C-alpha positions in Angstrom: 21.0 17.3 10.7 21.5 16.3 7.0 22.5 12.8 5.6 25.9 14.3 4.8 26.4 14.8 8.6 25.2 11.4 9.8 25.2 8.2 7.9 23.0 5.4 9.2 25.0 2.3 10.4 22.2 -0.3 10.8 19.0 -1.6 9.0 16.8 0.3 11.6 18.5 3.5 10.8 18.6 2.8 7.2 14.7 2.3 7.3 14.5 5.5 9.4 16.5 7.4 6.6 14.2 5.9 3.9 11.1 7.1 5.8 12.6 10.6 6.1 13.3 10.7 2.4 9.9 9.4 1.7 8.4 12.3 3.8 10.5 14.7 1.7 8.9 13.3 -1.5 5.4 13.4 -0.1 5.8 17.0 0.4 7.3 17.5 -3.1 4.4 15.6 -4.5 1.8 17.8 -2.8 3.5 20.9 -3.5 4.8 20.5 -7.1 4.0 17.3 -8.8 0.3 16.5 -8.3 -1.0 18.6 -11.1 1.7 17.4 -13.6 0.7 14.9 -16.4 3.4 12.4 -15.1 1.7 11.9 -11.7 -0.1 8.7 -11.2 -2.9 9.3 -8.7 -3.3 5.6 -8.0 0.1 5.5 -6.2 1.6 7.0 -3.1 5.1 7.5 -1.8 6.9 4.6 -0.2 10.4 3.6 0.9 10.9 -0.1 -0.1 13.7 -2.3 1.3 15.9 0.3 2.8 18.7 -1.4 4.6 22.4 -1.3 5.4 24.6 -2.6 2.6 28.4 -2.5 2.1 28.8 0.6 4.5 25.8 2.6 3.3 22.0 2.8 3.2 20.2 1.6 0.0 16.5 1.2 -1.0 14.0 1.8 -3.5 11.9 4.9 -3.5 8.3 4.6 -5.1 6.6 7.8 -5.9 3.6 8.7 -8.2 6.0 9.9 -10.7 9.2 7.7 -10.5 10.8 4.6 -8.8 14.5 4.8 -8.1 17.1 3.0 -6.3 18.5 5.6 -3.8 21.4 6.0 -1.4 22.8 8.9 0.5 25.6 10.2 -1.9 27.9 11.2 0.9 27.9 7.6 2.1 29.6 6.4 -1.1 32.5 8.7 -1.7 33.7 11.9 -0.2 34.1 13.5 -3.6 30.6 13.0 -5.2 30.6 16.5 -6.5 30.2 15.4 -10.1 26.9 14.7 -11.7 27.1 10.9 -11.4 28.8 7.9 -9.8 29.1 4.2 -10.5 28.3 1.8 -7.6 29.0 -2.0 -7.6 26.3 -4.3 -6.4 26.1 -8.1 -6.4 24.3 -8.1 -9.8 26.7 -5.6 -11.3 27.5 -1.9 -11.6 24.9 0.7 -11.8 25.2 4.5 -12.7 23.6 6.9 -10.2 22.8 10.5 -10.6 23.7 12.8 -7.7 21.1 15.5 -6.6 19.8 17.4 -3.5 16.8 16.1 -1.5 15.9 19.1 0.6 17.1 18.9 4.1 18.4 15.3 3.7 21.3 16.7 1.6 22.8 14.9 -1.4 21.4 11.6 -2.7 22.4 9.3 -5.5 19.5 7.9 -7.6 19.2 5.3 -10.3 16.1 5.5 -12.3 13.9 2.3 -12.6 10.7 3.7 -13.8 9.4 7.1 -14.9 6.6 7.8 -15.3 4.8 5.2 -13.3 1.6 4.7 -15.5 2.3 0.9 -15.9 1.4 0.4 -12.2 -2.3 0.1 -11.4 -1.8 0.6 -7.7 0.8 0.7 -5.0 0.6 -3.0 -4.3 2.0 -3.6 -7.9 4.6 -0.9 -7.5 5.7 -2.1 -4.2 6.0 -5.8 -5.5 8.1 -4.5 -8.4 10.4 -2.6 -6.1 10.9 -5.6 -3.8 11.6 -8.0 -6.7 14.1 -5.5 -8.3 15.8 -4.9 -5.0 16.2 -8.7 -4.4 17.5 -9.1 -8.0 20.0 -6.3 -7.4 21.4 -8.1 -4.5 21.8 -11.5 -6.3 25.4 -12.1 -7.4 25.4 -12.2 -11.2 26.8 -15.8 -11.3 24.6 -17.2 -8.4 22.6 -20.2 -9.2 19.4 -18.3 -8.6 20.4 -15.5 -10.9 21.4 -18.0 -13.6 18.1 -19.8 -13.3 16.1 -16.7 -13.5 18.0 -15.4 -16.5 17.6 -18.5 -18.6 17.0 -18.8 -21.5 18.5 -15.5 -22.5 18.5 -14.9 -26.3 20.6 -11.8 -26.0 23.0 -10.3 -23.4 21.2 -8.7 -20.2 21.0 -5.1 -20.7 20.6 -2.6 -17.6 17.3 -1.4 -18.9 15.7 -4.8 -19.0 17.2 -5.6 -15.5 15.8 -2.4 -14.1 12.4 -2.9 -15.6 12.2 -6.4 -13.9 12.0 -8.2 -17.2 14.3 -10.7 -15.7 12.3 -10.9 -12.4 9.0 -11.7 -14.1 10.7 -14.9 -15.6 11.6 -16.1 -12.0 8.9 -17.6 -10.1 
């Protein structure tokens, strides 16, 4: 059964979907990515933070070659036939690219990091994924978000947000 056919409706099901997706990426890593120069041997594939949010599954996929926010594309809109879609989160809107993930069907991904050489190990990558996910779920005008983002010398751009520049100032 594909993700298009059944959309998880709880955190437990969202975690299970994330693990299925991680399994798919593990297979891709072994079959097609391991020998490429963008593959960081210090990392593994891990599903981080997969949960139920606003009627869909969302989480962060960490692999030795990328870190992306991922959702099942079919959960967002019935017509996701285009190459991208925009999704609103408490922190703001993000642009996702729609692609196929093997037997799981269509997924939508928003790239955070690629390649992954700035991470020495999976512990560092996992910590960044968790912090980024937490930041994504903070309303842009919340007290914590405002505290973490001060002092801003320029407008917050999506690239700095996704690279956890803001998260590192929180603490």
